[in-house]
C-alpha positions as CSV (number, residue, x, y, z in Angstrom):
1,M,10.2,10.9,-6.3
2,T,8.5,7.7,-5.8
3,K,9.1,5.1,-8.0
4,F,5.9,3.1,-8.4
5,E,6.9,1.6,-11.6
6,K,9.8,-0.3,-9.8
7,I,8.0,-1.1,-6.2
8,L,5.7,-2.9,-7.7
9,E,8.2,-4.8,-9.9
10,L,10.2,-5.8,-6.1
11,L,7.1,-7.1,-4.8
12,E,5.7,-8.8,-7.5
13,N,9.9,-10.7,-8.5
14,A,9.8,-11.7,-4.6
15,E,6.5,-12.8,-4.6
16,I,5.3,-10.6,-1.5
17,D,1.8,-11.2,0.2
18,Y,0.1,-7.6,-1.0
19,I,-2.8,-5.4,-1.5
20,L,-2.5,-1.8,-3.0
21,I,-4.7,0.6,-1.6
22,G,-5.1,4.3,-1.2
23,G,-3.4,7.1,-3.4
24,L,-2.0,5.1,-5.7
25,A,-5.3,2.7,-6.0
26,A,-7.3,5.8,-6.5
27,T,-4.7,6.7,-9.2
28,A,-5.5,3.4,-11.0
29,F,-8.9,4.0,-11.0
30,G,-9.1,7.0,-12.4
31,S,-8.3,9.5,-9.5
32,S,-6.9,12.8,-10.5
33,R,-5.5,13.4,-6.6
34,L,-1.8,12.9,-6.5
35,T,-0.3,10.7,-4.4
36,T,3.8,10.4,-3.8
37,D,3.7,7.3,-1.8
38,I,2.5,3.7,-1.8
39,D,0.3,2.8,0.6
40,L,-0.1,-1.7,0.8
41,I,-1.8,-3.7,3.3
42,Y,0.7,-6.7,4.1
43,S,0.0,-10.6,4.6
44,R,2.0,-11.4,8.3
45,S,2.8,-14.9,7.1
46,S,6.1,-15.6,8.9
47,E,7.0,-16.4,5.4
48,N,5.6,-13.2,4.1
49,R,7.4,-11.2,7.0
50,K,10.5,-12.8,5.7
51,K,10.5,-11.8,1.5
52,I,9.3,-8.5,3.3
53,S,12.9,-8.0,5.1
54,E,14.6,-9.8,2.2
55,M,13.3,-7.4,-0.4
56,F,13.2,-4.0,1.8
57,S,17.0,-4.7,3.0
58,S,18.7,-3.4,-0.4
59,L,16.4,-0.5,-0.5
60,H,17.4,1.0,2.7
61,P,14.5,1.4,5.6
62,Y,13.9,4.1,8.1
63,L,11.6,5.4,9.3
64,R,10.1,8.2,8.3
65,G,10.2,11.2,10.1
66,A,12.2,9.7,12.7
67,P,15.5,11.5,13.8
68,P,19.0,10.8,11.9
69,N,20.7,8.3,13.6
70,L,18.4,6.3,15.3
71,P,19.3,2.6,15.7
72,F,16.0,0.6,13.5
73,Q,17.1,-2.4,11.7
74,F,13.9,-3.2,9.4
75,D,14.2,-6.9,9.3
76,E,12.1,-10.0,10.5
77,R,12.6,-9.3,13.9
78,T,11.1,-5.4,13.3
79,L,7.7,-6.9,11.0
80,S,6.8,-9.8,13.8
81,S,7.2,-6.4,16.7
82,G,5.2,-4.7,14.9
83,L,2.1,-3.9,12.7
84,N,2.6,-0.6,9.9
85,F,5.6,1.2,9.2
86,T,6.1,4.2,7.5
87,L,9.3,4.2,5.6
88,S,11.7,6.0,3.9
89,T,13.5,3.7,1.1
90,D,15.8,4.3,-1.6
91,L,13.2,4.1,-3.9
92,G,10.9,6.1,-2.1
93,D,8.0,6.9,0.9
94,I,6.5,3.2,1.3
95,D,3.4,2.3,4.0
96,L,3.8,-0.6,4.6
97,L,0.4,-1.6,7.1
98,A,-0.9,-4.6,8.4
99,E,-4.1,-2.7,9.7
100,V,-6.0,-0.4,8.7
101,P,-8.8,1.1,10.1
102,G,-12.0,-1.2,8.0
103,G,-9.6,-4.6,7.9
104,N,-6.2,-6.3,7.2
105,Y,-4.7,-8.7,4.7
106,E,-6.6,-11.6,5.4
107,S,-10.0,-9.7,5.7
108,L,-9.3,-7.6,2.5
109,K,-8.2,-10.4,0.0
110,N,-11.4,-11.8,-1.2
111,D,-12.3,-7.7,-2.2
112,T,-8.9,-7.1,-4.6
113,I,-8.5,-7.3,-8.2
114,D,-5.5,-8.6,-10.5
115,L,-4.0,-4.5,-12.1
116,E,-1.9,-3.2,-13.8
117,I,-0.3,-0.5,-13.4
118,F,3.5,1.3,-15.0
119,G,3.0,-2.1,-16.9
120,Q,3.1,-4.3,-14.0
121,K,1.0,-6.4,-12.1
122,C,-0.2,-6.2,-8.5
123,K,-3.0,-7.4,-6.6
124,C,-4.8,-3.7,-6.0
125,I,-8.5,-3.1,-3.4
126,G,-11.4,-3.1,-5.4
127,L,-13.1,0.6,-6.1
128,R,-16.0,-0.2,-3.5
129,K,-14.0,-1.4,-0.9
130,L,-11.4,1.5,-1.7
131,I,-14.0,3.7,-1.0
132,E,-14.9,2.3,2.5
133,L,-11.3,2.4,3.8
134,K,-11.2,5.9,2.9
135,K,-14.9,6.1,4.8
136,A,-13.1,4.3,7.7
137,S,-10.0,6.2,8.0
138,G,-12.1,9.1,8.9
139,R,-8.8,11.8,7.9
140,P,-9.8,14.8,5.3
141,K,-7.8,13.7,3.1
142,D,-10.0,10.7,2.3
143,F,-12.9,11.9,2.8
144,E,-12.2,15.0,-0.5
145,A,-11.1,11.8,-2.8
146,I,-14.6,9.9,-1.5
147,A,-16.8,11.8,-3.7
148,E,-14.5,11.5,-6.9
149,L,-14.2,8.2,-6.4
150,Q,-18.3,7.7,-6.0
151,A,-17.8,9.4,-9.2
152,I,-15.8,7.2,-10.6
153,L,-17.8,3.9,-9.1
154,E,-21.5,5.3,-10.5
155,E,-19.5,5.8,-14.1
156,Q,-18.5,2.1,-13.9
157,D,-21.6,0.8,-12.9
158,R,-23.4,2.7,-15.8
159,S,-20.8,1.1,-18.5
């Protein structure tokens, strides 16, 4: 089971520039769907990549679904060379994403809100933008979630 609270705590303590998206963001807005991983869009600045590699080093990240014993080192060089990483860690599954259909950290940072989830502060994508991102993904599981998220948005707009 992914330890969402601990991951969010580590991200905040390390002062990493990230945006929470995906299923956990949907849950924060009231979605009833369960998620088993945490999806983060991260800033690609060199300072942020350094913070990420330092924080993640203690979590023993490994490429989720990769064959065992594949030589893989998650460090600043790896972060500089790649964009999106689906990782298994000691705290659970983390999708560390530089780009998603619909944007990247720089284009999405103005569409965030500050939330408290599991007692931890975090930057979360706003509900309207989350719906847009799910539409842009084109994945069947995201289309299933959109109707529920739109109902939540309508309820918020009425309040």
